[in-house]
N, CA, C and O atoms as a DFTB+ gen file, in Angstrom:
376 C
 N C O
     1  1     -20.158      -9.534      19.085
     2  2     -21.209      -8.715      18.909
     3  2     -21.914      -7.737      19.848
     4  3     -22.201      -6.551      19.689
     5  1     -22.152      -8.760      21.097
     6  2     -22.525      -8.206      22.372
     7  2     -21.420      -7.156      23.068
     8  3     -21.661      -6.301      23.920
     9  1     -20.277      -7.446      22.513
    10  2     -19.172      -6.535      23.025
    11  2     -19.205      -5.162      22.459
    12  3     -18.790      -4.215      23.127
    13  1     -19.697      -5.002      21.212
    14  2     -19.935      -3.802      20.445
    15  2     -21.248      -3.280      20.808
    16  3     -21.448      -2.080      20.620
    17  1     -22.089      -3.943      21.258
    18  2     -23.569      -3.259      21.728
    19  2     -23.274      -2.723      23.196
    20  3     -23.924      -1.760      23.605
    21  1     -22.344      -3.301      23.969
    22  2     -22.034      -2.750      25.119
    23  2     -21.094      -1.569      25.070
    24  3     -21.140      -0.786      26.019
    25  1     -20.244      -1.340      24.079
    26  2     -19.508      -0.347      23.932
    27  2     -20.290       0.919      23.393
    28  3     -20.104       2.065      23.804
    29  1     -21.165       0.558      22.442
    30  2     -22.216       1.546      22.184
    31  2     -22.964       2.113      22.997
    32  3     -23.165       3.327      22.959
    33  1     -23.515       1.289      23.892
    34  2     -24.390       1.822      25.286
    35  2     -23.332       2.701      26.179
    36  3     -23.681       3.804      26.600
    37  1     -22.094       2.200      26.440
    38  2     -21.278       3.002      27.161
    39  2     -20.782       4.300      26.597
    40  3     -20.442       5.206      27.358
    41  1     -20.728       4.424      25.301
    42  2     -20.399       5.719      24.663
    43  2     -21.488       6.560      24.833
    44  3     -21.319       7.753      25.086
    45  1     -22.784       5.976      24.701
    46  2     -24.068       6.885      24.672
    47  2     -24.244       7.368      26.191
    48  3     -24.749       8.426      26.564
    49  1     -23.752       6.425      26.914
    50  2     -23.939       7.039      28.233
    51  2     -22.997       8.167      28.725
    52  3     -23.261       9.243      29.263
    53  1     -21.875       7.622      28.394
    54  2     -20.786       8.841      28.561
    55  2     -21.180      10.143      27.994
    56  3     -21.103      11.210      28.603
    57  1     -21.557      10.005      26.932
    58  2     -22.038      11.456      26.209
    59  2     -23.260      12.320      26.966
    60  3     -23.473      13.529      26.865
    61  1     -23.740      11.672      27.482
    62  2     -25.190      12.280      28.386
    63  2     -24.618      13.238      29.699
    64  3     -25.254      14.122      30.271
    65  1     -23.082      12.738      30.020
    66  2     -22.824      13.579      31.242
    67  2     -22.571      14.759      30.768
    68  3     -22.578      15.648      31.619
    69  1     -22.299      15.144      29.458
    70  2     -22.238      16.560      29.229
    71  2     -23.423      17.077      28.821
    72  3     -23.426      18.050      28.067
    73  1     -24.361      16.614      29.175
    74  2     -25.713      17.316      28.530
    75  2     -26.049      18.361      29.410
    76  3     -25.735      18.273      30.597
    77  1     -26.640      19.322      28.979
    78  2     -27.142      20.658      29.613
    79  2     -28.094      20.098      30.685
    80  3     -28.674      19.014      30.619
    81  1     -28.180      21.137      31.838
    82  2     -28.844      20.712      32.696
    83  2     -30.325      21.302      32.763
    84  3     -30.522      22.515      32.700
    85  1     -31.267      20.447      32.884
    86  2     -32.685      20.797      32.653
    87  2     -32.954      22.264      33.303
    88  3     -32.462      22.675      34.354
    89  1     -33.787      22.917      32.498
    90  2     -34.183      24.505      33.060
    91  2     -35.000      24.234      34.291
    92  3     -35.766      23.270      34.259
    93  1     -34.925      24.969      35.366
    94  2     -35.742      24.874      36.579
    95  2     -37.114      25.597      36.089
    96  3     -37.173      26.403      35.160
    97  1     -38.287      25.127      36.946
    98  2     -39.562      25.874      36.827
    99  2     -39.553      27.149      37.062
   100  3     -38.760      27.548      37.915
   101  1     -40.259      27.935      36.504
   102  2     -40.696      29.195      37.033
   103  2     -41.849      29.347      37.873
   104  3     -42.158      30.480      38.242
   105  1     -42.474      28.425      38.197
   106  2     -43.782      28.426      38.885
   107  2     -43.717      28.751      40.371
   108  3     -42.935      28.108      41.071
   109  1     -44.400      29.602      40.850
   110  2     -44.515      30.200      42.228
   111  2     -45.698      29.701      42.823
   112  3     -46.812      29.890      42.334
   113  1     -45.458      28.986      44.005
   114  2     -46.538      28.374      44.928
   115  2     -47.093      29.439      45.710
   116  3     -46.400      30.043      46.529
   117  1     -48.329      29.714      45.505
   118  2     -48.915      30.639      46.456
   119  2     -48.809      30.135      47.974
   120  3     -48.610      29.004      48.417
   121  1     -49.022      31.430      48.652
   122  2     -48.872      31.200      50.360
   123  2     -50.207      31.104      50.622
   124  3     -50.960      32.030      50.319
   125  1     -50.735      29.773      51.318
   126  2     -52.311      29.824      51.832
   127  2     -52.454      30.681      52.844
   128  3     -51.635      30.708      53.763
   129  1     -53.500      31.473      52.796
   130  2     -53.921      32.447      53.645
   131  2     -54.414      32.078      55.072
   132  3     -54.661      32.876      55.976
   133  1     -54.485      31.106      55.099
   134  2     -54.821      30.421      56.426
   135  2     -56.339      30.384      56.632
   136  3     -57.076      30.897      55.790
   137  1     -56.898      29.704      57.889
   138  2     -58.177      29.300      58.126
   139  2     -59.241      30.291      57.983
   140  3     -60.349      30.102      57.479
   141  1     -58.630      31.703      58.640
   142  2     -59.484      32.785      58.919
   143  2     -59.554      33.731      57.880
   144  3     -59.970      34.865      58.119
   145  1     -59.150      33.351      56.615
   146  2     -58.938      34.227      55.451
   147  2     -60.555      34.646      55.048
   148  3     -61.554      33.991      55.346
   149  1     -60.513      35.826      54.346
   150  2     -61.946      36.416      53.937
   151  2     -62.019      35.466      52.645
   152  3     -61.150      34.739      52.165
   153  1     -63.351      35.711      52.235
   154  2     -63.708      35.153      50.851
   155  2     -63.032      35.628      49.792
   156  3     -62.759      34.825      48.900
   157  1     -62.714      36.705      49.688
   158  2     -61.950      37.333      48.758
   159  2     -60.310      36.742      48.832
   160  3     -59.838      36.374      47.756
   161  1     -59.670      36.670      49.735
   162  2     -58.407      36.195      50.211
   163  2     -58.362      34.811      49.536
   164  3     -57.447      34.565      48.749
   165  1     -59.532      33.686      49.875
   166  2     -59.775      32.558      49.357
   167  2     -59.706      32.341      47.739
   168  3     -59.148      31.474      47.066
   169  1     -60.497      33.474      47.385
   170  2     -60.859      33.537      45.724
   171  2     -59.585      33.613      45.396
   172  3     -59.096      32.645      44.813
   173  1     -58.935      34.526      45.629
   174  2     -57.419      34.981      45.284
   175  2     -56.181      33.948      45.272
   176  3     -55.220      34.030      44.508
   177  1     -56.395      32.886      46.333
   178  2     -55.524      32.031      46.589
   179  2     -55.959      30.893      45.416
   180  3     -55.160      30.484      44.574
   181  1     -57.332      30.463      45.509
   182  2     -57.621      29.570      44.678
   183  2     -57.369      29.817      43.224
   184  3     -57.118      28.879      42.467
   185  1     -57.422      30.895      42.870
   186  2     -56.880      31.492      41.378
   187  2     -55.392      31.249      41.197
   188  3     -54.938      30.736      40.175
   189  1     -54.588      31.667      42.309
   190  2     -53.072      31.559      42.243
   191  2     -52.743      30.169      42.346
   192  3     -51.864      29.687      41.632
   193  1     -53.379      29.492      43.177
   194  2     -53.319      28.069      43.151
   195  2     -53.450      27.169      42.000
   196  3     -52.639      26.274      41.766
   197  1     -54.630      27.456      41.187
   198  2     -54.599      26.877      40.116
   199  2     -53.543      27.283      38.705
   200  3     -53.032      26.560      37.850
   201  1     -53.509      28.684      38.916
   202  2     -52.308      29.088      38.056
   203  2     -50.978      28.211      38.179
   204  3     -50.335      27.834      37.199
   205  1     -50.618      27.912      39.631
   206  2     -49.379      27.166      39.997
   207  2     -49.514      25.782      39.415
   208  3     -48.577      25.264      38.808
   209  1     -50.700      25.165      39.598
   210  2     -50.868      23.786      38.984
   211  2     -50.650      23.772      37.639
   212  3     -50.007      22.863      37.113
   213  1     -51.139      24.723      36.997
   214  2     -51.296      24.558      35.622
   215  2     -49.757      24.762      35.056
   216  3     -49.335      24.147      34.077
   217  1     -48.916      25.795      35.878
   218  2     -47.823      25.831      35.409
   219  2     -46.727      24.738      35.603
   220  3     -45.803      24.533      34.816
   221  1     -46.965      24.066      36.769
   222  2     -46.240      22.998      37.020
   223  2     -46.601      21.691      36.084
   224  3     -45.673      20.970      35.719
   225  1     -47.993      21.383      35.689
   226  2     -48.038      20.504      34.639
   227  2     -47.699      20.849      33.134
   228  3     -47.566      19.984      32.268
   229  1     -47.578      22.182      32.921
   230  2     -46.906      22.630      31.662
   231  2     -45.239      22.222      31.632
   232  3     -44.598      21.776      30.680
   233  1     -44.871      22.471      32.725
   234  2     -43.304      22.304      33.008
   235  2     -43.191      20.750      32.807
   236  3     -42.536      20.349      31.845
   237  1     -43.813      19.816      33.688
   238  2     -43.594      18.531      33.535
   239  2     -43.930      17.999      32.096
   240  3     -43.143      17.228      31.547
   241  1     -45.000      18.369      31.523
   242  2     -45.471      17.860      29.971
   243  2     -44.051      18.366      29.090
   244  3     -43.612      17.699      28.154
   245  1     -43.459      19.579      29.530
   246  2     -42.586      20.151      28.319
   247  2     -41.232      19.212      28.673
   248  3     -40.647      18.700      27.719
   249  1     -40.769      19.001      29.941
   250  2     -39.441      17.989      30.272
   251  2     -39.885      16.488      30.027
   252  3     -38.979      15.691      29.786
   253  1     -40.890      16.129      30.056
   254  2     -41.287      14.733      29.384
   255  2     -41.164      14.463      27.791
   256  3     -40.951      13.349      27.312
   257  1     -41.315      15.536      27.120
   258  2     -41.243      15.827      25.841
   259  2     -39.700      15.758      25.335
   260  3     -39.237      15.148      24.371
   261  1     -39.061      16.571      26.287
   262  2     -37.414      16.404      26.044
   263  2     -37.002      15.236      26.052
   264  3     -36.384      14.682      25.142
   265  1     -37.407      14.657      27.376
   266  2     -36.966      13.061      27.668
   267  2     -37.306      12.304      26.401
   268  3     -36.445      11.569      25.918
   269  1     -38.428      12.418      25.854
   270  2     -38.873      11.439      24.883
   271  2     -37.969      11.588      23.707
   272  3     -37.425      10.652      23.121
   273  1     -37.858      12.867      23.414
   274  2     -36.849      13.174      22.109
   275  2     -35.472      12.627      22.553
   276  3     -34.910      11.923      21.714
   277  1     -34.871      12.816      23.654
   278  2     -33.621      12.452      23.955
   279  2     -33.558      10.697      24.120
   280  3     -32.484      10.141      23.887
   281  1     -34.522      10.045      24.448
   282  2     -34.638       8.592      24.093
   283  2     -34.756       8.186      22.836
   284  3     -34.130       7.174      22.520
   285  1     -35.333       8.667      22.130
   286  2     -35.766       8.402      20.711
   287  2     -34.577       8.625      19.921
   288  3     -34.328       7.930      18.936
   289  1     -33.681       9.759      20.395
   290  2     -32.336       9.856      19.690
   291  2     -31.562       8.928      20.148
   292  3     -31.109       8.228      19.242
   293  1     -31.178       8.596      21.342
   294  2     -30.367       7.700      21.926
   295  2     -30.690       6.148      21.302
   296  3     -29.719       5.399      21.191
   297  1     -31.885       5.701      20.936
   298  2     -32.235       4.525      20.629
   299  2     -31.956       4.324      18.883
   300  3     -31.537       3.302      18.341
   301  1     -32.251       5.359      18.355
   302  2     -31.633       5.669      16.863
   303  2     -30.486       5.251      16.602
   304  3     -30.136       4.455      15.731
   305  1     -29.679       5.981      17.634
   306  2     -28.124       5.606      17.548
   307  2     -27.607       4.457      17.938
   308  3     -26.444       4.193      17.633
   309  1     -28.409       3.543      18.708
   310  2     -27.936       2.437      18.869
   311  2     -28.156       1.588      17.806
   312  3     -27.237       0.949      17.293
   313  1     -29.643       1.513      17.321
   314  2     -29.838       0.893      16.267
   315  2     -28.946       1.049      14.775
   316  3     -28.695       0.128      13.998
   317  1     -28.593       2.351      14.643
   318  2     -27.709       2.637      13.529
   319  2     -26.368       2.016      13.928
   320  3     -25.775       1.362      13.071
   321  1     -25.807       2.165      15.203
   322  2     -24.399       1.701      15.515
   323  2     -24.747       0.105      15.425
   324  3     -23.763      -0.473      14.964
   325  1     -25.692      -0.696      15.679
   326  2     -25.773      -1.963      15.756
   327  2     -25.837      -2.560      14.290
   328  3     -25.290      -3.599      13.920
   329  1     -26.544      -1.775      13.591
   330  2     -26.533      -2.049      11.994
   331  2     -25.212      -2.112      11.556
   332  3     -24.803      -3.168      11.073
   333  1     -24.478      -1.136      11.652
   334  2     -23.199      -0.839      11.467
   335  2     -22.307      -2.055      11.795
   336  3     -21.833      -2.687      10.850
   337  1     -22.059      -2.409      12.990
   338  2     -21.418      -3.542      13.834
   339  2     -21.858      -4.703      12.974
   340  3     -20.949      -5.387      12.504
   341  1     -23.219      -5.070      12.666
   342  2     -23.492      -6.398      11.924
   343  2     -22.878      -6.346      10.467
   344  3     -22.556      -7.436       9.994
   345  1     -22.671      -5.187       9.676
   346  2     -22.056      -5.002       8.449
   347  2     -20.449      -5.157       8.616
   348  3     -19.757      -5.606       7.702
   349  1     -20.013      -4.818       9.639
   350  2     -18.522      -5.043       9.981
   351  2     -18.229      -6.317      10.264
   352  3     -17.230      -6.819       9.750
   353  1     -19.018      -7.030      11.095
   354  2     -18.998      -8.499      11.514
   355  2     -18.915      -9.398      10.301
   356  3     -18.091     -10.289      10.098
   357  1     -20.011      -8.969       9.457
   358  2     -20.342      -9.742       8.277
   359  2     -19.124      -9.564       7.329
   360  3     -19.020     -10.451       6.482
   361  1     -18.237      -8.641       7.312
   362  2     -17.311      -8.492       6.293
   363  2     -16.242      -9.277       6.742
   364  3     -15.501      -9.881       5.967
   365  1     -16.105      -9.298       8.253
   366  2     -14.902     -10.019       8.844
   367  2     -15.060     -11.403       8.820
   368  3     -14.072     -12.115       8.995
   369  1     -16.268     -11.933       8.610
   370  2     -16.596     -13.351       8.536
   371  2     -16.332     -13.844       7.051
   372  3     -16.154     -15.031       6.776
   373  1     -16.325     -12.836       6.139
   374  2     -16.115     -13.475       4.604
   375  2     -14.802     -14.011       4.354
   376  3     -14.535     -14.506       3.259
């Protein structure tokens, strides 16, 4: 039984090698205007800096959702295979 579970895990891991590469984020970090920047330059920087942070947070949350969905799918496949293996083993022992 343990061999079957290990085989299932190995097959799942082998399948992940063909998975698509995650998309790169499209966020652009603003360039800091320096200590001598005018108030207007600082305001523009602060606005762009917040937009950058929000963009990165959204990208991270989106990627975490993809990871969770993949983990859930893998766990469901493992459970399905383990149930199948139990049935096969029970039939073999009859």
